[in-house]
DOROTI-952491 format. One line per field, with one value per residue (C-alpha): residue number from 0; x, y, z. Coordinates in nm, 4 decimals. Each point is the difference from the previous one (the first is absolute). Example, Ala and Ser with C-alpha at 12.3 -4.5 7.8 and 13.67 -1.06 7.14 Angstrom:
REM DOROTI-952491
num = (0  1)
X = (1.2300  0.1370)
Y = (-0.4500  0.3440)
Z = (0.7800  -0.0660)
END
This chain:
REM DOROTI-952491
num = (0  1  2  3  4  5  6  7  8  9  10  11  12  13  14  15  16  17  18  19  20  21  22  23  24  25  26  27  28  29  30  31  32  33  34  35  36  37  38  39  40  41  42  43  44  45  46  47  48  49  50  51  52  53  54  55  56  57  58  59  60  61  62  63  64  65  66  67  68  69  70  71  72  73  74  75  76  77  78  79  80  81  82  83  84  85  86  87  88  89  90  91  92  93  94  95  96  97  98  99  100  101  102  103  104  105  106  107  108  109  110  111  112  113  114  115  116  117  118  119  120  121  122  123  124  125  126  127  128  129  130  131  132  133  134  135  136  137  138  139  140  141  142  143  144  145  146  147  148  149  150  151  152  153  154  155  156  157  158  159  160  161  162  163  164  165  166  167  168  169  170  171  172  173  174  175  176  177  178  179  180  181  182  183  184  185  186  187  188  189  190  191  192  193  194  195  196  197  198  199  200  201  202  203  204  205  206  207  208  209  210  211  212  213  214  215  216  217  218  219  220  221  222  223  224  225  226  227  228  229  230  231  232  233  234  235  236  237  238  239  240  241  242  243  244  245  246  247  248  249  250  251  252  253  254  255  256  257  258  259  260  261  262  263  264  265  266  267  268  269  270  271  272  273  274  275  276  277  278  279  280  281  282  283  284  285  286  287  288  289  290  291  292  293  294  295  296  297  298  299  300  301  302  303  304  305  306  307  308  309  310  311  312  313  314  315  316  317  318  319  320  321  322  323  324  325  326  327  328  329  330  331  332  333  334  335  336  337  338  339  340  341  342  343  344  345  346  347  348  349  350  351  352  353  354  355  356  357  358  359  360  361  362  363  364  365  366  367  368  369  370  371  372  373  374  375  376  377  378  379  380  381  382  383  384  385  386  387  388  389  390  391  392  393  394  395  396  397  398  399  400  401  402  403  404  405  406  407  408  409  410  411  412  413  414  415  416  417  418  419  420  421  422  423)
X = (0.0000  0.1178  -0.0131  -0.1397  0.2590  -0.1567  0.0781  0.2210  0.0882  -0.2393  -0.0484  0.0375  -0.3378  0.0875  0.0201  -0.3787  -0.0334  0.2385  -0.1571  -0.3707  -0.0459  0.1374  -0.2150  -0.3150  0.0802  0.0651  -0.3333  -0.1922  0.1652  -0.0768  -0.3593  -0.2385  -0.3621  -0.2418  -0.2758  -0.0127  0.2063  0.3051  -0.0026  0.0032  0.3286  0.0967  0.0347  0.2240  0.0078  0.3133  0.2433  0.3031  0.2791  0.2902  0.2935  0.2494  0.1670  -0.0013  0.0554  0.2346  -0.0919  0.3040  0.1309  0.1613  0.1383  -0.1103  0.2979  -0.0368  0.2569  -0.0349  0.0447  -0.0638  -0.2766  -0.1780  0.0575  -0.0094  -0.0150  0.3048  -0.0639  0.3416  0.3706  0.2608  0.3655  0.0439  -0.3213  -0.3651  -0.2516  -0.3257  -0.2774  -0.0473  -0.2987  0.0212  0.3765  0.2561  0.2435  0.3126  0.1071  0.3467  0.1454  0.3482  -0.0499  -0.1990  -0.1866  -0.3536  -0.3056  -0.1375  -0.3246  -0.0601  -0.3592  -0.0540  -0.3151  -0.1730  -0.0023  -0.1648  0.1628  -0.0114  0.3738  0.2304  0.3733  0.1949  0.2852  0.2411  0.3332  -0.0632  0.2968  0.1057  0.3228  0.2218  0.3182  0.2675  -0.0533  0.2713  0.1858  -0.0261  0.1002  0.3277  0.1194  -0.0605  0.1877  0.2846  0.0206  -0.0061  0.2724  0.2222  -0.0438  0.0964  0.2976  0.1104  -0.0092  0.1893  0.2634  0.0439  0.0601  0.2356  0.2025  0.0253  0.1246  0.2529  0.1299  0.0261  0.1793  0.2487  0.0693  0.0561  0.2271  0.2079  0.0396  0.0840  0.2688  0.1636  -0.0165  0.1692  0.2771  0.0476  0.0110  0.2532  0.2281  -0.0386  0.0741  0.3149  0.1197  -0.1104  0.0444  -0.1031  -0.3400  -0.3313  -0.1745  -0.1216  0.1317  -0.1013  -0.1221  -0.2425  -0.1335  -0.0475  -0.1849  -0.2397  -0.0735  -0.0508  -0.2436  -0.2090  -0.0041  -0.1209  -0.2711  -0.1214  -0.0241  -0.1708  -0.2669  -0.0819  -0.0193  -0.2668  -0.3246  0.1171  0.0940  -0.3441  -0.1555  -0.2388  -0.1721  -0.1359  -0.0348  -0.2850  0.0310  -0.1434  -0.2586  -0.3661  -0.2360  -0.2596  -0.2557  -0.1855  -0.1993  -0.2497  0.0266  -0.3460  -0.0338  -0.2896  -0.1207  -0.3179  -0.2313  -0.3509  -0.2522  -0.1226  0.2821  0.1015  0.1165  0.1069  0.0699  0.1751  0.0602  -0.0340  0.1829  -0.0929  0.2521  -0.0548  0.3213  0.1472  0.3182  0.2958  -0.0221  -0.3552  -0.2678  -0.2568  -0.2679  0.2191  -0.1103  0.0514  -0.1100  0.1950  -0.1891  0.1757  -0.1392  0.1592  -0.1024  -0.0010  0.0223  -0.3256  -0.1160  -0.1717  -0.0473  0.3757  0.1521  0.2596  0.2334  -0.0062  0.2668  0.1072  0.1600  -0.1657  0.2289  -0.0669  -0.0361  0.2014  0.3049  -0.0704  -0.3808  -0.2409  -0.2360  -0.3431  -0.2055  -0.0172  -0.2900  -0.0041  -0.2886  -0.0168  -0.1741  -0.0749  -0.0882  -0.0774  -0.2369  0.1108  0.0286  -0.0830  0.3009  0.0466  0.1839  -0.2611  -0.1388  -0.3500  -0.0145  -0.3140  -0.0860  -0.3647  -0.2209  -0.1687  -0.3306  0.1694  0.1782  -0.3316  -0.1583  0.2880  -0.0377  -0.3692  0.0561  0.2695  -0.2243  -0.3004  0.2049  0.1618  -0.3381  -0.2173  -0.2400  0.0468  -0.2388  0.1922  -0.0630  0.1333  0.3466  0.2121  0.2637  0.1606  -0.0609  0.1238  -0.0671  -0.0184  0.3321  -0.1661  -0.1188  0.3127  -0.0167  -0.3649  0.0599  0.2861  -0.2439  -0.2342  -0.2561  -0.1674  0.1028  -0.3160  -0.0651  -0.1921  -0.2322  0.0025  -0.2533  0.1940  -0.1340  0.0817  0.2485  0.1955  -0.1000  -0.1138  -0.3409  -0.0782  0.1530  -0.1872  0.0826  -0.1773  0.0327  -0.3639  0.0598  -0.2938  0.1937  0.1582  0.3061  -0.0396  0.3660  0.1226  0.3673  -0.0696  -0.2124  0.2955  0.2291  -0.2379  -0.0672  0.3737  0.0457  -0.0425  -0.1336  0.0179  -0.3731  -0.2044  -0.0351  -0.2944  0.1150  0.2774  -0.2125  0.0425  -0.2914  -0.0978  0.1286  0.1200  0.3661  0.1324  0.2457  0.2429  0.2009  0.2575  0.1240  0.0940  0.3643  0.0977)
Y = (0.0000  0.3509  0.2755  0.3436  0.2427  0.2533  0.1866  0.2985  0.1506  -0.0407  0.1646  -0.1873  -0.1627  -0.3679  -0.0239  0.0271  -0.2965  -0.2191  0.0672  0.0052  -0.3167  -0.2449  0.1691  -0.0509  -0.3660  -0.0454  0.1612  -0.2333  -0.3049  0.0927  0.1192  -0.2783  0.0877  -0.0023  -0.2480  -0.3657  0.0663  0.0397  -0.3697  -0.1071  -0.0645  0.2800  -0.1070  0.2197  0.0040  -0.0891  0.2889  0.0159  0.1847  0.1314  0.0684  0.0832  0.3322  0.1838  0.3631  0.1946  0.3100  0.2002  0.3439  0.1278  0.3302  0.2286  0.2028  0.3284  0.2313  0.3759  0.1269  0.3677  0.0870  -0.3357  -0.3388  -0.3042  -0.3677  -0.2081  -0.2467  -0.1618  0.0302  0.0286  -0.0074  0.2788  0.1811  -0.0081  -0.0415  0.1968  0.0839  0.3718  0.0847  -0.3359  0.0171  -0.2209  0.2193  -0.0980  0.1940  -0.0434  0.1262  -0.0001  0.3388  0.1716  -0.0856  -0.1258  -0.0001  -0.3464  -0.0735  -0.3395  -0.0795  -0.3118  -0.1775  -0.3332  -0.1943  -0.3192  -0.2141  -0.3454  0.0037  -0.0868  -0.0593  -0.1936  0.2004  -0.1676  0.0778  0.3736  0.1826  0.3630  0.1063  0.3034  -0.0252  0.2218  0.1457  -0.0903  0.3315  0.0101  -0.3628  -0.0195  -0.2885  0.2105  0.2893  -0.2334  -0.1413  0.3493  0.1199  -0.2999  0.0526  0.3638  -0.1010  -0.2541  0.2647  0.2450  -0.2615  -0.0768  0.3696  0.0048  -0.2900  0.1698  0.3159  -0.1974  -0.1608  0.3441  0.1324  -0.2866  0.0703  0.3700  -0.0969  -0.2225  0.2761  0.2461  -0.2282  -0.0315  0.3772  0.0515  -0.2445  0.1675  0.3462  -0.1111  -0.1511  0.3024  0.2491  -0.1885  0.0033  0.3626  0.1984  0.3265  -0.1340  0.1651  -0.3261  0.0163  -0.2049  -0.3620  -0.0243  0.2904  -0.1479  -0.3318  0.1612  0.1848  -0.3121  -0.2080  0.2563  0.0035  -0.3786  -0.0176  0.2561  -0.2060  -0.3152  0.1817  0.1523  -0.3311  -0.1936  0.2256  -0.1440  -0.3579  0.0010  0.1197  -0.3484  0.0575  -0.3343  -0.0010  0.3752  0.2435  0.0501  -0.3497  -0.0088  0.0291  0.2748  -0.2658  -0.2370  0.1872  -0.2603  -0.2856  -0.3483  -0.1413  -0.3704  -0.2439  -0.3104  0.0217  -0.2237  0.0355  -0.2590  0.2432  0.1320  0.3615  0.1180  0.3553  0.0163  0.2654  0.0511  0.3175  0.0143  0.2603  0.0683  0.2081  0.1194  0.2508  0.1898  -0.0296  0.2273  0.1065  0.0373  -0.2777  0.1808  0.0416  -0.2747  -0.0059  -0.2285  -0.1335  -0.1670  -0.2249  -0.1856  -0.2686  -0.2058  -0.3770  -0.2877  -0.1901  -0.2036  -0.3390  -0.3023  -0.0577  0.1789  0.2617  0.1995  0.3786  0.2141  0.3591  0.2910  0.3343  0.2942  0.3669  -0.0230  0.2373  -0.1756  -0.1560  0.0070  -0.2108  -0.2262  0.0047  -0.2135  -0.1277  -0.1218  -0.1490  0.0178  -0.2138  0.1187  -0.1532  0.2296  0.2770  -0.2076  -0.0978  -0.3699  -0.1381  -0.1667  -0.2204  0.2847  0.2686  0.1722  -0.0989  -0.2867  -0.2193  -0.2814  -0.0183  -0.2363  0.1350  0.0542  0.1717  0.2276  0.0825  0.0854  0.2336  0.1683  0.0575  0.1487  0.2308  0.1094  0.0733  0.1826  0.2170  0.1094  0.0554  0.2442  -0.0847  -0.1495  -0.2205  -0.2880  -0.3497  -0.0660  -0.3121  -0.0452  -0.3432  -0.3511  -0.3420  -0.0196  -0.3129  -0.0914  -0.0118  0.3605  0.1656  -0.2346  0.0772  0.3726  -0.0303  -0.1660  0.2962  -0.1381  0.2270  0.3273  0.1799  0.1518  -0.2230  0.1336  -0.2008  0.0155  0.0041  -0.0639  0.2289  -0.2663  0.0519  -0.3260  -0.0261  -0.1487  0.0365  0.1527  0.2112  0.1541  0.3294  0.2629  -0.0344  -0.3729  -0.1255  -0.2221  -0.2801  -0.1699  -0.3772  -0.1099  -0.2628  0.0940  0.3719  -0.0790  -0.1869  0.2958  0.2539  -0.1997  -0.0497  0.3767  0.1826  0.3578  0.3053  0.0427  0.2960  0.2695  0.2226  0.2803  -0.2251  -0.3096  -0.3206  -0.0615  -0.2170  0.1505  -0.0426  -0.0320  0.0634  -0.2713  -0.0037  -0.3193  0.1275  0.2558  -0.2620  -0.0642  -0.3658)
Z = (0.0000  -0.0805  0.2573  -0.0521  0.1302  0.2341  0.2852  0.0786  0.3290  0.2884  0.3394  0.3278  0.0626  0.0051  0.3792  0.0093  -0.2357  0.1949  0.3385  -0.0799  -0.2032  0.2619  0.2674  -0.2069  -0.0532  0.3720  0.0898  -0.2294  0.1465  0.3628  -0.0396  -0.1152  -0.0692  0.2918  0.0771  -0.0984  -0.3125  0.2262  0.0772  -0.3647  -0.1801  -0.2365  -0.3607  -0.2148  -0.3769  -0.1898  -0.0155  -0.2260  0.1782  -0.2033  0.2272  -0.2715  0.0682  -0.3311  0.1030  0.2231  0.1979  0.1058  0.0804  -0.3171  -0.1178  -0.2831  -0.1231  -0.1857  -0.1580  -0.0362  -0.3542  -0.0427  0.2450  -0.0019  0.1648  -0.2299  0.1024  -0.0859  -0.2844  -0.0284  0.0765  -0.2738  0.0972  0.2517  -0.0958  0.1017  -0.2807  0.0138  -0.2442  -0.0670  -0.2220  -0.1740  -0.0563  0.1705  0.1937  0.1930  0.3075  0.1506  0.3273  -0.1529  -0.1620  0.2750  0.3223  -0.0561  0.2239  0.0779  0.1807  0.1623  0.1007  0.2165  -0.1154  0.0511  -0.3255  -0.1200  -0.2661  -0.1523  -0.0687  0.2872  0.0244  0.2599  0.1490  0.2403  0.1653  -0.0132  0.1529  0.0111  0.1694  0.0060  -0.2037  -0.1494  -0.3430  -0.2499  0.0228  0.3793  0.0618  0.1991  -0.2162  -0.3108  0.1537  0.0980  -0.3520  -0.1480  0.2417  -0.0676  -0.3735  0.0347  0.2164  -0.2600  -0.2702  0.2223  0.0849  -0.3656  -0.0621  0.2972  -0.1360  -0.3389  0.1680  0.2036  -0.3166  -0.1571  0.3085  -0.0089  -0.3639  0.0781  0.2881  -0.2257  -0.2569  0.2746  0.1373  -0.3385  -0.0458  0.3374  -0.0904  -0.3362  0.1626  0.2577  -0.2595  -0.2261  0.2784  0.0940  -0.3585  -0.0528  0.3184  -0.1705  -0.1229  0.1028  0.1080  0.3575  0.2799  -0.0338  0.3582  -0.0475  -0.3225  0.1725  0.2923  -0.2318  -0.2039  0.3110  0.1427  -0.3190  -0.0046  0.3615  -0.0733  -0.2935  0.2107  0.2903  -0.2262  -0.1647  0.3246  0.1584  -0.1474  -0.0050  0.3636  0.1180  0.0336  0.2873  -0.0510  0.3535  0.0250  -0.0195  -0.3737  -0.0603  0.2767  -0.1121  0.1126  0.0947  -0.1544  -0.2735  -0.1983  0.0401  -0.1468  -0.0771  -0.0815  -0.0385  -0.1855  -0.2051  -0.2041  -0.1420  -0.1087  -0.2649  -0.2202  0.0556  -0.3427  0.0811  0.3742  0.2005  0.3696  0.2040  0.3331  0.2611  0.2777  0.3139  0.1605  0.2417  -0.0883  0.2330  0.3052  -0.0950  0.2658  0.0724  -0.2009  -0.3073  -0.2411  -0.3760  -0.2830  -0.2955  -0.2867  -0.2506  -0.3020  -0.2132  -0.3038  0.0462  -0.2440  -0.0677  0.2995  -0.0156  0.2272  0.0192  0.2973  -0.0920  0.2222  -0.0181  0.1625  -0.0501  0.1835  0.0636  0.0729  0.0641  0.3791  0.2225  0.1543  0.3384  -0.0435  0.2077  -0.1974  0.1663  -0.2404  -0.3554  -0.2143  -0.3471  -0.2476  -0.3128  -0.3177  -0.3382  -0.2912  0.2444  0.2168  0.3492  0.0768  0.3436  0.1618  0.3038  0.1744  -0.0703  0.3120  0.1197  -0.2443  0.0038  -0.2416  -0.1126  -0.1900  -0.3122  0.1794  0.2940  -0.2437  -0.1666  0.3339  0.0691  -0.3398  0.0612  0.3453  -0.1340  -0.2855  0.2186  0.2635  -0.2675  -0.1455  0.3040  -0.1668  -0.3677  -0.2533  -0.2430  -0.2427  0.0568  -0.1441  -0.0501  0.2703  -0.0187  -0.1190  -0.1037  -0.3723  -0.2202  -0.1618  -0.3422  0.0112  -0.1524  -0.2999  -0.0603  0.0267  -0.2510  -0.2415  0.0274  0.2423  0.2557  -0.1588  0.1051  0.3403  0.2371  0.2694  0.3206  0.2785  0.3288  0.3491  0.2907  0.1136  -0.3220  -0.1692  -0.3627  -0.0713  -0.3724  -0.3141  -0.2562  -0.3340  0.0729  0.2734  0.1026  0.0638  -0.2071  -0.2443  0.1936  -0.1516  -0.0228  -0.0057  0.2453  -0.0354  0.0444  0.3020  0.1509  -0.0680  0.1476  0.3154  0.0590  0.0321  0.3287  -0.0149  0.2142  0.0638  -0.1130  0.2629  0.0826  0.2303  0.1250  0.0576  -0.2066  -0.2370  -0.2937  -0.3222  -0.3558  -0.1020  -0.3505  -0.0964  -0.2917  0.0170  -0.2513  0.2539  0.2588  0.0866  0.0177)
END
């Protein structure tokens, strides 16, 4: 069976559903009818109970980016940029060129797609440039280059010294043979040459000798990044997934009330039922910061996916999910008058093929009860021409509807249904 994709973001009303229904069942069980009927055994009709958990209710996050004067919901992540839709055009916004304003709205969401996340870990680490081992390697490399220069200068100095020695010997011999010559005294020439040679060696040895491997020049300013790692798998393939990580932290030496947020997004490879390991480093934190909390949110094609680590996560059966949708809908339109509208459903597997062949192109009008259940399908808005089609009847009755409302109260109504607009 194919599933009609519904649902969007929903406010927090599920607690009422969870608490009330068990209490009602308990009351029925403890209060038999009065009189002689109380002594008779109670016969119950056959009930088919479906316990399969098909939906996940969880606390998600809607993320919006400011472009110009307006906030736009994020549709995707591309490289280091957020992807939004501005007046029908795909626009990328990057924080690399300028700071951007990001709004995160916590919201209860209901979804049929869920991913299993395990071994989630976030810990403070050094960024690459601030890592002491990186600094040590860089310093040793610089020292090696300086020592190479030093050795070259020493070799040059030795060569100069050798030439100077021969010049001194030549001058001495020449002055002995020619007492009246103008060549200076050999000892003075030797002293000058020796001084220049020593100066050359001293200058070249300065940088190479400054190898403060254990000194302050190599010490880090403090941890300034977070390493986030987890394993993930999904029973339903996620073709275009990305992860958004939200970190709350306190800068070093900041007061208790000083809390900041850092938001990071990253594209992921497609995810399926095979568990894959994801790990990446997020930098940009002030050195020595205190990590207060971290949360990860998984999205596929711009729609958030419920995960096993999502806050306030509850698994629901299909009927429980429908009850939640109805309560959310009614509570959000307390004084409104609205027609019935399709919300969710488990559609026949053969429906996409029939639609591809051109069947059911016309709009169908469905009479819907105040409970949100379909009763009959008609070809006209006045519901006078009933459609006699067994397959269509199966399709219509597999769909659950948000009921019509009259001043905020559920009522019997008519829903317009175009099967070609459904997402499978």
